[in-house]
Backbone of each chain as nested JSON, in Angstrom:
{
  "chains": [
    {"id": "A", "residues": [
      {"number": 1, "name": "MET", "atoms": {"N": [14.377, -62.291, -99.649], "CA": [14.722, -62.19, -98.219], "C": [15.589, -60.963, -97.974]}},
      {"number": 2, "name": "ALA", "atoms": {"N": [15.063, -60.113, -97.179], "CA": [15.829, -58.914, -96.851], "C": [16.83, -59.228, -95.761]}},
      {"number": 3, "name": "LYS", "atoms": {"N": [17.987, -58.676, -95.956], "CA": [19.038, -58.889, -94.943], "C": [18.666, -58.113, -93.672]}},
      {"number": 4, "name": "PRO", "atoms": {"N": [18.982, -58.668, -92.508], "CA": [18.736, -57.889, -91.289], "C": [19.637, -56.671, -91.279]}},
      {"number": 5, "name": "PRO", "atoms": {"N": [19.148, -55.585, -90.733], "CA": [19.963, -54.359, -90.74], "C": [21.278, -54.573, -89.987]}},
      {"number": 6, "name": "PRO", "atoms": {"N": [22.369, -54.026, -90.516], "CA": [23.66, -54.248, -89.862], "C": [23.687, -53.616, -88.475]}},
      {"number": 7, "name": "ARG", "atoms": {"N": [24.269, -54.384, -87.556], "CA": [24.347, -53.921, -86.169], "C": [25.456, -52.899, -86.021]}},
      {"number": 8, "name": "LYS", "atoms": {"N": [25.176, -51.876, -85.283], "CA": [26.205, -50.872, -85.002], "C": [26.489, -50.881, -83.501]}},
      {"number": 9, "name": "PRO", "atoms": {"N": [27.329, -51.793, -83.068], "CA": [27.572, -51.821, -81.618], "C": [28.296, -50.557, -81.178]}},
      {"number": 10, "name": "LYS", "atoms": {"N": [27.888, -50.09, -80.024], "CA": [28.534, -48.876, -79.509], "C": [29.962, -49.214, -79.105]}},
      {"number": 11, "name": "LYS", "atoms": {"N": [30.891, -48.446, -79.594], "CA": [32.296, -48.696, -79.27], "C": [32.552, -48.333, -77.814]}},
      {"number": 12, "name": "LYS", "atoms": {"N": [33.041, -49.334, -77.059], "CA": [33.344, -49.053, -75.653], "C": [34.72, -48.388, -75.558]}},
      {"number": 13, "name": "VAL", "atoms": {"N": [34.844, -47.522, -74.577], "CA": [36.136, -46.864, -74.358], "C": [36.755, -47.456, -73.101]}},
      {"number": 14, "name": "CYS", "atoms": {"N": [38.053, -47.687, -73.198], "CA": [38.785, -48.281, -72.083], "C": [38.616, -47.429, -70.821]}},
      {"number": 15, "name": "LEU", "atoms": {"N": [38.184, -48.093, -69.749], "CA": [37.928, -47.403, -68.486], "C": [39.183, -46.722, -67.954]}},
      {"number": 16, "name": "PHE", "atoms": {"N": [40.327, -47.394, -68.117], "CA": [41.56, -46.88, -67.524], "C": [42.117, -45.696, -68.324]}},
      {"number": 17, "name": "CYS", "atoms": {"N": [41.926, -45.741, -69.66], "CA": [42.373, -44.613, -70.474], "C": [41.517, -43.39, -70.166]}},
      {"number": 18, "name": "GLN", "atoms": {"N": [40.223, -43.636, -69.957], "CA": [39.299, -42.544, -69.651], "C": [39.668, -41.87, -68.336]}},
      {"number": 19, "name": "GLU", "atoms": {"N": [39.915, -42.709, -67.329], "CA": [40.202, -42.184, -65.994], "C": [41.675, -41.816, -65.835]}},
      {"number": 20, "name": "LYS", "atoms": {"N": [42.462, -42.099, -66.849], "CA": [43.907, -41.821, -66.839], "C": [44.617, -42.525, -65.666]}},
      {"number": 21, "name": "ILE", "atoms": {"N": [44.238, -43.79, -65.47], "CA": [44.905, -44.598, -64.446], "C": [46.042, -45.34, -65.139]}},
      {"number": 22, "name": "SER", "atoms": {"N": [47.262, -45.143, -64.658], "CA": [48.383, -45.789, -65.345], "C": [48.749, -47.104, -64.684]}},
      {"number": 23, "name": "TYR", "atoms": {"N": [48.502, -47.223, -63.367], "CA": [48.904, -48.436, -62.654], "C": [47.67, -49.149, -62.107]}},
      {"number": 24, "name": "VAL", "atoms": {"N": [47.476, -50.381, -62.533], "CA": [46.349, -51.166, -62.037], "C": [46.812, -51.906, -60.787]}},
      {"number": 25, "name": "ASP", "atoms": {"N": [46.221, -51.543, -59.651], "CA": [46.652, -52.091, -58.371], "C": [45.973, -53.437, -58.118]}},
      {"number": 26, "name": "TYR", "atoms": {"N": [46.8, -54.442, -57.786], "CA": [46.214, -55.771, -57.529], "C": [45.481, -55.82, -56.197]}},
      {"number": 27, "name": "LYS", "atoms": {"N": [45.68, -54.807, -55.334], "CA": [45.031, -54.805, -54.021], "C": [43.6, -54.259, -54.104]}},
      {"number": 28, "name": "ASP", "atoms": {"N": [43.282, -53.581, -55.193], "CA": [41.963, -52.963, -55.349], "C": [40.974, -54.001, -55.888]}},
      {"number": 29, "name": "THR", "atoms": {"N": [40.489, -54.848, -54.976], "CA": [39.647, -55.961, -55.439], "C": [38.283, -55.491, -55.93]}},
      {"number": 30, "name": "ALA", "atoms": {"N": [37.806, -54.377, -55.379], "CA": [36.496, -53.886, -55.808], "C": [36.515, -53.543, -57.294]}},
      {"number": 31, "name": "LEU", "atoms": {"N": [37.632, -52.942, -57.73], "CA": [37.777, -52.593, -59.143], "C": [37.97, -53.842, -59.999]}},
      {"number": 32, "name": "LEU", "atoms": {"N": [38.838, -54.742, -59.519], "CA": [39.154, -55.928, -60.32], "C": [37.95, -56.852, -60.472]}},
      {"number": 33, "name": "ARG", "atoms": {"N": [37.052, -56.831, -59.49], "CA": [35.881, -57.696, -59.564], "C": [34.989, -57.358, -60.752]}},
      {"number": 34, "name": "LYS", "atoms": {"N": [35.096, -56.127, -61.24], "CA": [34.315, -55.749, -62.426], "C": [34.798, -56.515, -63.663]}},
      {"number": 35, "name": "PHE", "atoms": {"N": [36.029, -57.015, -63.595], "CA": [36.618, -57.64, -64.774], "C": [36.692, -59.158, -64.667]}},
      {"number": 36, "name": "ILE", "atoms": {"N": [35.979, -59.735, -63.682], "CA": [35.886, -61.192, -63.634], "C": [34.419, -61.589, -63.649]}},
      {"number": 37, "name": "SER", "atoms": {"N": [34.163, -62.773, -64.179], "CA": [32.788, -63.255, -64.245], "C": [32.383, -63.814, -62.884]}},
      {"number": 38, "name": "ASP", "atoms": {"N": [31.116, -64.208, -62.733], "CA": [30.692, -64.747, -61.437], "C": [31.332, -66.112, -61.17]}},
      {"number": 39, "name": "ARG", "atoms": {"N": [31.894, -66.707, -62.195], "CA": [32.641, -67.947, -62.01], "C": [34.1, -67.683, -61.64]}},
      {"number": 40, "name": "GLY", "atoms": {"N": [34.503, -66.433, -61.67], "CA": [35.879, -66.088, -61.324], "C": [36.807, -65.983, -62.516]}},
      {"number": 41, "name": "LYS", "atoms": {"N": [36.245, -66.103, -63.72], "CA": [37.094, -66.033, -64.912], "C": [37.312, -64.576, -65.335]}},
      {"number": 42, "name": "ILE", "atoms": {"N": [38.462, -64.319, -65.955], "CA": [38.768, -62.973, -66.44], "C": [37.921, -62.699, -67.677]}},
      {"number": 43, "name": "ARG", "atoms": {"N": [37.267, -61.548, -67.694], "CA": [36.413, -61.199, -68.839], "C": [37.269, -60.829, -70.046]}},
      {"number": 44, "name": "ALA", "atoms": {"N": [36.759, -61.193, -71.225], "CA": [37.485, -60.925, -72.467], "C": [37.451, -59.441, -72.794]}},
      {"number": 45, "name": "ARG", "atoms": {"N": [38.387, -59.039, -73.626], "CA": [38.494, -57.632, -73.989], "C": [37.254, -57.142, -74.727]}},
      {"number": 46, "name": "ARG", "atoms": {"N": [36.657, -57.995, -75.552], "CA": [35.464, -57.554, -76.281], "C": [34.296, -57.315, -75.325]}},
      {"number": 47, "name": "VAL", "atoms": {"N": [34.368, -57.883, -74.126], "CA": [33.326, -57.644, -73.129], "C": [33.643, -56.395, -72.313]}},
      {"number": 48, "name": "THR", "atoms": {"N": [34.913, -56.286, -71.872], "CA": [35.274, -55.176, -70.994], "C": [35.479, -53.878, -71.762]}},
      {"number": 49, "name": "GLY", "atoms": {"N": [35.896, -53.974, -73.024], "CA": [36.157, -52.784, -73.82], "C": [37.483, -52.127, -73.507]}},
      {"number": 50, "name": "ASN", "atoms": {"N": [38.354, -52.841, -72.769], "CA": [39.658, -52.273, -72.432], "C": [40.576, -52.256, -73.649]}},
      {"number": 51, "name": "CYS", "atoms": {"N": [41.56, -51.362, -73.628], "CA": [42.554, -51.357, -74.688], "C": [43.564, -52.473, -74.404]}},
      {"number": 52, "name": "THR", "atoms": {"N": [44.378, -52.766, -75.394], "CA": [45.285, -53.912, -75.295], "C": [46.148, -53.839, -74.042]}},
      {"number": 53, "name": "GLN", "atoms": {"N": [46.775, -52.673, -73.846], "CA": [47.723, -52.559, -72.739], "C": [47.029, -52.684, -71.387]}},
      {"number": 54, "name": "HIS", "atoms": {"N": [45.868, -52.043, -71.261], "CA": [45.201, -52.067, -69.963], "C": [44.572, -53.417, -69.685]}},
      {"number": 55, "name": "GLN", "atoms": {"N": [44.101, -54.102, -70.717], "CA": [43.568, -55.456, -70.517], "C": [44.663, -56.357, -69.973]}},
      {"number": 56, "name": "ARG", "atoms": {"N": [45.864, -56.17, -70.496], "CA": [47.012, -56.964, -70.052], "C": [47.351, -56.647, -68.594]}},
      {"number": 57, "name": "ASP", "atoms": {"N": [47.326, -55.349, -68.248], "CA": [47.617, -54.929, -66.871], "C": [46.584, -55.499, -65.904]}},
      {"number": 58, "name": "VAL", "atoms": {"N": [45.306, -55.457, -66.338], "CA": [44.229, -55.97, -65.49], "C": [44.423, -57.467, -65.266]}},
      {"number": 59, "name": "ALA", "atoms": {"N": [44.745, -58.19, -66.341], "CA": [44.927, -59.641, -66.228], "C": [46.051, -59.969, -65.253]}},
      {"number": 60, "name": "THR", "atoms": {"N": [47.162, -59.229, -65.35], "CA": [48.287, -59.464, -64.438], "C": [47.883, -59.16, -63.002]}},
      {"number": 61, "name": "ALA", "atoms": {"N": [47.149, -58.06, -62.818], "CA": [46.727, -57.673, -61.468], "C": [45.811, -58.734, -60.872]}},
      {"number": 62, "name": "ILE", "atoms": {"N": [44.903, -59.259, -61.692], "CA": [43.986, -60.297, -61.204], "C": [44.768, -61.538, -60.803]}},
      {"number": 63, "name": "LYS", "atoms": {"N": [45.762, -61.888, -61.605], "CA": [46.554, -63.081, -61.308], "C": [47.356, -62.893, -60.019]}},
      {"number": 64, "name": "ASN", "atoms": {"N": [47.875, -61.691, -59.811], "CA": [48.582, -61.402, -58.56], "C": [47.622, -61.483, -57.378]}},
      {"number": 65, "name": "ALA", "atoms": {"N": [46.434, -60.92, -57.548], "CA": [45.44, -60.938, -56.476], "C": [45.016, -62.368, -56.149]}},
      {"number": 66, "name": "ARG", "atoms": {"N": [44.932, -63.203, -57.174], "CA": [44.581, -64.607, -56.949], "C": [45.636, -65.309, -56.114]}},
      {"number": 67, "name": "GLU", "atoms": {"N": [46.901, -65.006, -56.385], "CA": [47.98, -65.659, -55.633], "C": [47.892, -65.312, -54.157]}},
      {"number": 68, "name": "MET", "atoms": {"N": [47.436, -64.086, -53.854], "CA": [47.334, -63.662, -52.467], "C": [45.938, -63.901, -51.895]}},
      {"number": 69, "name": "ALA", "atoms": {"N": [45.169, -64.741, -52.539], "CA": [43.829, -65.131, -52.058], "C": [42.89, -63.943, -51.88]}},
      {"number": 70, "name": "LEU", "atoms": {"N": [43.118, -62.882, -52.65], "CA": [42.192, -61.75, -52.616], "C": [41.023, -61.989, -53.57]}},
      {"number": 71, "name": "LEU", "atoms": {"N": [41.295, -62.729, -54.626], "CA": [40.262, -63.096, -55.589], "C": [40.298, -64.612, -55.759]}},
      {"number": 72, "name": "PRO", "atoms": {"N": [39.165, -65.221, -56.101], "CA": [39.164, -66.678, -56.274], "C": [39.723, -67.102, -57.632]}},
      {"number": 73, "name": "TYR", "atoms": {"N": [40.309, -68.285, -57.668], "CA": [40.68, -68.883, -58.959], "C": [39.412, -69.386, -59.633]}},
      {"number": 74, "name": "THR", "atoms": {"N": [38.569, -70.022, -58.84], "CA": [37.271, -70.503, -59.328], "C": [36.259, -70.222, -58.233]}},
      {"number": 75, "name": "SER", "atoms": {"N": [35.027, -70.02, -58.622], "CA": [33.982, -69.986, -57.604], "C": [32.767, -70.706, -58.16]}},
      {"number": 76, "name": "THR", "atoms": {"N": [32.234, -71.585, -57.374], "CA": [31.097, -72.39, -57.83], "C": [29.816, -71.649, -57.481]}},
      {"number": 77, "name": "ALA", "atoms": {"N": [29.577, -70.583, -58.231], "CA": [28.373, -69.79, -58.001], "C": [27.229, -70.352, -58.835]}},
      {"number": 78, "name": "ARG", "atoms": {"N": [26.958, -71.628, -58.658], "CA": [25.888, -72.232, -59.431], "C": [25.323, -73.457, -58.726]}}
    ]},
    {"id": "B", "residues": [
      {"number": 1, "name": "MET", "atoms": {"N": [69.253, -48.725, -55.083], "CA": [68.097, -48.87, -54.186], "C": [66.8, -48.829, -54.985]}},
      {"number": 2, "name": "ARG", "atoms": {"N": [65.899, -49.682, -54.599], "CA": [64.621, -49.725, -55.307], "C": [63.471, -49.728, -54.318]}},
      {"number": 3, "name": "ARG", "atoms": {"N": [62.349, -49.266, -54.812], "CA": [61.141, -49.256, -53.984], "C": [60.403, -50.57, -54.181]}},
      {"number": 4, "name": "TYR", "atoms": {"N": [59.998, -51.166, -53.084], "CA": [59.264, -52.425, -53.152], "C": [57.995, -52.322, -52.33]}},
      {"number": 5, "name": "GLU", "atoms": {"N": [57.081, -53.195, -52.661], "CA": [55.865, -53.334, -51.866], "C": [55.768, -54.805, -51.499]}},
      {"number": 6, "name": "LEU", "atoms": {"N": [55.673, -55.054, -50.223], "CA": [55.662, -56.434, -49.733], "C": [54.329, -56.711, -49.064]}},
      {"number": 7, "name": "MET", "atoms": {"N": [53.664, -57.762, -49.512], "CA": [52.415, -58.151, -48.862], "C": [52.632, -59.469, -48.138]}},
      {"number": 8, "name": "VAL", "atoms": {"N": [52.174, -59.534, -46.899], "CA": [52.362, -60.734, -46.083], "C": [51.003, -61.183, -45.56]}},
      {"number": 9, "name": "ILE", "atoms": {"N": [50.726, -62.464, -45.651], "CA": [49.533, -63.031, -45.009], "C": [50.003, -63.847, -43.816]}},
      {"number": 10, "name": "LEU", "atoms": {"N": [49.513, -63.461, -42.638], "CA": [49.92, -64.152, -41.414], "C": [48.81, -65.064, -40.899]}},
      {"number": 11, "name": "ASP", "atoms": {"N": [49.244, -65.966, -40.038], "CA": [48.339, -66.909, -39.39], "C": [47.235, -66.154, -38.63]}},
      {"number": 12, "name": "PRO", "atoms": {"N": [45.954, -66.524, -38.821], "CA": [44.871, -65.815, -38.136], "C": [44.856, -66.058, -36.624]}},
      {"number": 13, "name": "ALA", "atoms": {"N": [45.611, -67.055, -36.151], "CA": [45.647, -67.331, -34.71], "C": [46.403, -66.253, -33.944]}},
      {"number": 14, "name": "LEU", "atoms": {"N": [47.22, -65.465, -34.651], "CA": [47.98, -64.408, -33.98], "C": [47.056, -63.281, -33.533]}},
      {"number": 15, "name": "GLU", "atoms": {"N": [47.553, -62.532, -32.557], "CA": [46.817, -61.352, -32.09], "C": [47.07, -60.213, -33.089]}},
      {"number": 16, "name": "GLU", "atoms": {"N": [45.992, -59.547, -33.498], "CA": [46.135, -58.522, -34.535], "C": [47.024, -57.359, -34.101]}},
      {"number": 17, "name": "ARG", "atoms": {"N": [46.938, -57.018, -32.797], "CA": [47.664, -55.84, -32.314], "C": [49.17, -56.084, -32.281]}},
      {"number": 18, "name": "THR", "atoms": {"N": [49.575, -57.343, -32.096], "CA": [51.0, -57.633, -31.948], "C": [51.685, -57.868, -33.29]}},
      {"number": 19, "name": "VAL", "atoms": {"N": [50.898, -57.839, -34.38], "CA": [51.453, -58.171, -35.688], "C": [52.601, -57.245, -36.08]}},
      {"number": 20, "name": "ALA", "atoms": {"N": [52.368, -55.94, -35.912], "CA": [53.371, -54.965, -36.339], "C": [54.69, -55.188, -35.593]}},
      {"number": 21, "name": "THR", "atoms": {"N": [54.595, -55.475, -34.299], "CA": [55.82, -55.68, -33.523], "C": [56.485, -57.008, -33.859]}},
      {"number": 22, "name": "SER", "atoms": {"N": [55.692, -58.025, -34.191], "CA": [56.294, -59.325, -34.494], "C": [56.998, -59.312, -35.85]}},
      {"number": 23, "name": "LEU", "atoms": {"N": [56.63, -58.36, -36.713], "CA": [57.307, -58.263, -38.006], "C": [58.603, -57.453, -37.906]}},
      {"number": 24, "name": "ASP", "atoms": {"N": [58.735, -56.685, -36.827], "CA": [59.895, -55.805, -36.676], "C": [61.247, -56.5, -36.824]}},
      {"number": 25, "name": "PRO", "atoms": {"N": [61.461, -57.65, -36.148], "CA": [62.764, -58.314, -36.289], "C": [63.115, -58.637, -37.748]}},
      {"number": 26, "name": "PHE", "atoms": {"N": [62.11, -58.962, -38.554], "CA": [62.383, -59.263, -39.965], "C": [62.83, -58.008, -40.699]}},
      {"number": 27, "name": "LEU", "atoms": {"N": [62.155, -56.892, -40.372], "CA": [62.459, -55.648, -41.067], "C": [63.804, -55.076, -40.632]}},
      {"number": 28, "name": "GLY", "atoms": {"N": [64.342, -55.599, -39.526], "CA": [65.681, -55.201, -39.085], "C": [66.737, -55.47, -40.147]}},
      {"number": 29, "name": "VAL", "atoms": {"N": [66.533, -56.521, -40.934], "CA": [67.459, -56.863, -42.019], "C": [67.587, -55.705, -43.003]}},
      {"number": 30, "name": "ILE", "atoms": {"N": [66.435, -55.068, -43.28], "CA": [66.418, -53.962, -44.24], "C": [67.235, -52.788, -43.697]}},
      {"number": 31, "name": "LYS", "atoms": {"N": [66.959, -52.464, -42.423], "CA": [67.608, -51.277, -41.854], "C": [69.118, -51.469, -41.745]}},
      {"number": 32, "name": "SER", "atoms": {"N": [69.539, -52.684, -41.357], "CA": [70.975, -52.902, -41.172], "C": [71.719, -52.888, -42.508]}},
      {"number": 33, "name": "ASP", "atoms": {"N": [71.014, -53.099, -43.608], "CA": [71.666, -53.059, -44.918], "C": [71.479, -51.724, -45.627]}},
      {"number": 34, "name": "GLY", "atoms": {"N": [71.049, -50.721, -44.894], "CA": [70.982, -49.375, -45.472], "C": [69.67, -49.027, -46.145]}},
      {"number": 35, "name": "GLY", "atoms": {"N": [68.704, -49.903, -46.069], "CA": [67.404, -49.601, -46.653], "C": [66.514, -48.899, -45.65]}},
      {"number": 36, "name": "SER", "atoms": {"N": [65.28, -48.605, -46.057], "CA": [64.353, -47.967, -45.127], "C": [62.947, -48.521, -45.33]}},
      {"number": 37, "name": "VAL", "atoms": {"N": [62.2, -48.562, -44.235], "CA": [60.814, -49.018, -44.28], "C": [59.93, -47.789, -44.206]}},
      {"number": 38, "name": "GLU", "atoms": {"N": [59.148, -47.556, -45.278], "CA": [58.337, -46.339, -45.325], "C": [57.039, -46.482, -44.551]}},
      {"number": 39, "name": "LYS", "atoms": {"N": [56.382, -47.625, -44.732], "CA": [55.043, -47.75, -44.162], "C": [54.74, -49.211, -43.86]}},
      {"number": 40, "name": "VAL", "atoms": {"N": [54.131, -49.452, -42.712], "CA": [53.624, -50.785, -42.389], "C": [52.126, -50.645, -42.187]}},
      {"number": 41, "name": "ASP", "atoms": {"N": [51.371, -51.224, -43.078], "CA": [49.919, -51.092, -43.045], "C": [49.307, -52.453, -42.717]}},
      {"number": 42, "name": "VAL", "atoms": {"N": [48.732, -52.565, -41.51], "CA": [48.076, -53.821, -41.125], "C": [46.605, -53.722, -41.498]}},
      {"number": 43, "name": "TRP", "atoms": {"N": [46.202, -54.526, -42.468], "CA": [44.798, -54.517, -42.915], "C": [43.9, -55.193, -41.884]}},
      {"number": 44, "name": "GLY", "atoms": {"N": [44.481, -56.144, -41.178], "CA": [43.688, -56.901, -40.217], "C": [43.169, -58.206, -40.803]}},
      {"number": 45, "name": "ARG", "atoms": {"N": [42.295, -58.831, -40.033], "CA": [41.769, -60.147, -40.414], "C": [40.873, -60.024, -41.646]}},
      {"number": 46, "name": "ARG", "atoms": {"N": [41.046, -60.946, -42.55], "CA": [40.296, -60.891, -43.802], "C": [40.054, -62.31, -44.268]}},
      {"number": 47, "name": "ARG", "atoms": {"N": [38.923, -62.542, -44.866], "CA": [38.602, -63.869, -45.378], "C": [39.41, -64.14, -46.635]}},
      {"number": 48, "name": "LEU", "atoms": {"N": [39.983, -65.344, -46.729], "CA": [40.731, -65.712, -47.929], "C": [39.757, -66.21, -48.991]}},
      {"number": 49, "name": "ALA", "atoms": {"N": [40.105, -65.984, -50.246], "CA": [39.242, -66.434, -51.343], "C": [39.228, -67.958, -51.44]}},
      {"number": 50, "name": "TYR", "atoms": {"N": [40.289, -68.57, -50.962], "CA": [40.356, -70.042, -50.908], "C": [41.259, -70.389, -49.729]}},
      {"number": 51, "name": "ASP", "atoms": {"N": [41.169, -71.614, -49.235], "CA": [41.94, -71.998, -48.056], "C": [43.434, -72.081, -48.366]}},
      {"number": 52, "name": "ILE", "atoms": {"N": [44.244, -71.567, -47.436], "CA": [45.688, -71.724, -47.51], "C": [46.1, -72.447, -46.241]}},
      {"number": 53, "name": "GLN", "atoms": {"N": [46.773, -73.541, -46.391], "CA": [47.17, -74.383, -45.245], "C": [45.982, -74.634, -44.319]}},
      {"number": 54, "name": "LYS", "atoms": {"N": [44.858, -74.972, -44.909], "CA": [43.616, -75.324, -44.193], "C": [43.019, -74.163, -43.399]}},
      {"number": 55, "name": "LYS", "atoms": {"N": [43.5, -72.942, -43.673], "CA": [42.959, -71.798, -42.955], "C": [42.114, -70.962, -43.902]}},
      {"number": 56, "name": "SER", "atoms": {"N": [40.97, -70.498, -43.391], "CA": [40.075, -69.737, -44.268], "C": [40.182, -68.233, -44.023]}},
      {"number": 57, "name": "GLU", "atoms": {"N": [41.003, -67.837, -43.041], "CA": [41.214, -66.417, -42.781], "C": [42.704, -66.128, -42.715]}},
      {"number": 58, "name": "GLY", "atoms": {"N": [43.05, -64.854, -42.791], "CA": [44.446, -64.471, -42.663], "C": [44.536, -63.018, -42.255]}},
      {"number": 59, "name": "ILE", "atoms": {"N": [45.68, -62.652, -41.653], "CA": [45.906, -61.252, -41.311], "C": [46.801, -60.662, -42.397]}},
      {"number": 60, "name": "TYR", "atoms": {"N": [46.257, -59.679, -43.123], "CA": [46.986, -59.082, -44.244], "C": [47.801, -57.884, -43.76]}},
      {"number": 61, "name": "THR", "atoms": {"N": [49.023, -57.804, -44.27], "CA": [49.876, -56.665, -43.97], "C": [50.573, -56.224, -45.252]}},
      {"number": 62, "name": "VAL", "atoms": {"N": [50.596, -54.91, -45.491], "CA": [51.295, -54.367, -46.653], "C": [52.409, -53.455, -46.157]}},
      {"number": 63, "name": "ILE", "atoms": {"N": [53.623, -53.712, -46.642], "CA": [54.797, -52.95, -46.198], "C": [55.442, -52.295, -47.418]}},
      {"number": 64, "name": "ASP", "atoms": {"N": [55.628, -50.992, -47.344], "CA": [56.359, -50.261, -48.388], "C": [57.785, -50.075, -47.918]}},
      {"number": 65, "name": "LEU", "atoms": {"N": [58.742, -50.388, -48.769], "CA": [60.137, -50.243, -48.354], "C": [61.038, -49.917, -49.532]}},
      {"number": 66, "name": "THR", "atoms": {"N": [62.212, -49.408, -49.192], "CA": [63.244, -49.117, -50.182], "C": [64.486, -49.883, -49.773]}},
      {"number": 67, "name": "ALA", "atoms": {"N": [65.041, -50.667, -50.694], "CA": [66.209, -51.469, -50.345], "C": [66.886, -51.991, -51.6]}},
      {"number": 68, "name": "GLU", "atoms": {"N": [68.026, -52.631, -51.388], "CA": [68.745, -53.289, -52.486], "C": [68.002, -54.591, -52.839]}},
      {"number": 69, "name": "PRO", "atoms": {"N": [68.072, -55.015, -54.102], "CA": [67.391, -56.245, -54.501], "C": [67.782, -57.457, -53.662]}},
      {"number": 70, "name": "ALA", "atoms": {"N": [69.071, -57.596, -53.36], "CA": [69.523, -58.77, -52.618], "C": [68.957, -58.789, -51.202]}},
      {"number": 71, "name": "THR", "atoms": {"N": [68.807, -57.604, -50.603], "CA": [68.271, -57.509, -49.242], "C": [66.829, -57.987, -49.194]}},
      {"number": 72, "name": "VAL", "atoms": {"N": [66.06, -57.571, -50.2], "CA": [64.651, -57.945, -50.238], "C": [64.508, -59.443, -50.447]}},
      {"number": 73, "name": "LYS", "atoms": {"N": [65.399, -59.996, -51.254], "CA": [65.373, -61.426, -51.517], "C": [65.603, -62.198, -50.219]}},
      {"number": 74, "name": "GLU", "atoms": {"N": [66.573, -61.696, -49.433], "CA": [66.893, -62.336, -48.155], "C": [65.717, -62.212, -47.18]}},
      {"number": 75, "name": "LEU", "atoms": {"N": [65.093, -61.031, -47.16], "CA": [63.935, -60.814, -46.289], "C": [62.817, -61.788, -46.647]}},
      {"number": 76, "name": "ASP", "atoms": {"N": [62.557, -61.928, -47.938], "CA": [61.494, -62.812, -48.398], "C": [61.789, -64.263, -48.018]}},
      {"number": 77, "name": "ARG", "atoms": {"N": [63.077, -64.634, -48.109], "CA": [63.476, -66.003, -47.763], "C": [63.212, -66.262, -46.282]}},
      {"number": 78, "name": "GLN", "atoms": {"N": [63.601, -65.295, -45.443], "CA": [63.425, -65.473, -44.009], "C": [61.955, -65.513, -43.615]}},
      {"number": 79, "name": "LEU", "atoms": {"N": [61.143, -64.695, -44.282], "CA": [59.711, -64.692, -43.989], "C": [59.095, -66.047, -44.305]}},
      {"number": 80, "name": "ASN", "atoms": {"N": [59.53, -66.629, -45.411], "CA": [58.946, -67.898, -45.831], "C": [59.36, -69.057, -44.928]}},
      {"number": 81, "name": "LEU", "atoms": {"N": [60.44, -68.879, -44.16], "CA": [60.855, -69.925, -43.23], "C": [59.962, -69.961, -41.994]}},
      {"number": 82, "name": "ASN", "atoms": {"N": [59.355, -68.813, -41.692], "CA": [58.53, -68.706, -40.5], "C": [57.183, -69.401, -40.715]}},
      {"number": 83, "name": "GLU", "atoms": {"N": [56.773, -70.178, -39.719], "CA": [55.548, -70.969, -39.903], "C": [54.273, -70.164, -39.713]}},
      {"number": 84, "name": "THR", "atoms": {"N": [54.379, -69.001, -39.039], "CA": [53.167, -68.206, -38.839], "C": [52.84, -67.363, -40.065]}},
      {"number": 85, "name": "ILE", "atoms": {"N": [53.711, -67.407, -41.075], "CA": [53.469, -66.632, -42.287], "C": [52.97, -67.56, -43.387]}},
      {"number": 86, "name": "LEU", "atoms": {"N": [51.754, -67.285, -43.824], "CA": [51.129, -68.172, -44.802], "C": [51.645, -67.894, -46.212]}},
      {"number": 87, "name": "ARG", "atoms": {"N": [51.802, -66.613, -46.545], "CA": [52.204, -66.284, -47.915], "C": [52.796, -64.882, -47.975]}},
      {"number": 88, "name": "THR", "atoms": {"N": [53.694, -64.679, -48.927], "CA": [54.279, -63.35, -49.124], "C": [54.278, -63.03, -50.612]}},
      {"number": 89, "name": "LYS", "atoms": {"N": [54.32, -61.746, -50.894], "CA": [54.459, -61.31, -52.286], "C": [55.237, -60.011, -52.335]}},
      {"number": 90, "name": "VAL", "atoms": {"N": [56.279, -59.986, -53.161], "CA": [57.072, -58.77, -53.336], "C": [56.767, -58.221, -54.723]}},
      {"number": 91, "name": "ILE", "atoms": {"N": [56.474, -56.919, -54.771], "CA": [56.117, -56.292, -56.048], "C": [56.828, -54.953, -56.163]}},
      {"number": 92, "name": "ARG", "atoms": {"N": [57.224, -54.62, -57.375], "CA": [57.756, -53.275, -57.633], "C": [56.698, -52.499, -58.375]}},
      {"number": 93, "name": "PRO", "atoms": {"N": [56.005, -51.585, -57.69], "CA": [54.879, -50.897, -58.316], "C": [55.268, -50.086, -59.542]}},
      {"number": 94, "name": "GLU", "atoms": {"N": [56.496, -49.558, -59.582], "CA": [56.877, -48.691, -60.698], "C": [56.943, -49.442, -62.024]}},
      {"number": 95, "name": "VAL", "atoms": {"N": [57.327, -50.709, -61.959], "CA": [57.564, -51.458, -63.188], "C": [56.271, -51.624, -63.973]}},
      {"number": 96, "name": "HIS", "atoms": {"N": [55.14, -51.732, -63.266], "CA": [53.892, -52.027, -63.961], "C": [53.173, -50.759, -64.394]}}
    ]}
  ]
}
């Protein structure tokens, strides 16, 4: 049995490091929506490809936006 | 003195045009304590992601200001006492 060839996933680069954005604004819902699933959950770092610091900033921004009803806590998109 | 960003969600029953003037008395606290209000940005009526106090809409306002920490705390307290204000949030953009 031959082993399947090893996968070489393309390394994602953090969007915020690329664009040199230092402050993730909780009011920018269009941007934050890229980092939540259709159920309203925050996407994991292995999905978004963000670096540790920016993933943390995004998570905080999403949580702030949720408190101000800009983003849903849950959405029953099913 | 520190820079703050204050977001306020107001009752959708209010008239959108009068919002800026109705917030003025609250912002008087800032001015009398030596702070300054840089910008009052009324976003207008917007759908809420979930109901707050049985309301599905709200009038969003973002205010940029510079003031002492204690002054902002007092402003936030007074805003929360008002029944036409659904929610407030004070943030220091520099910290993040």
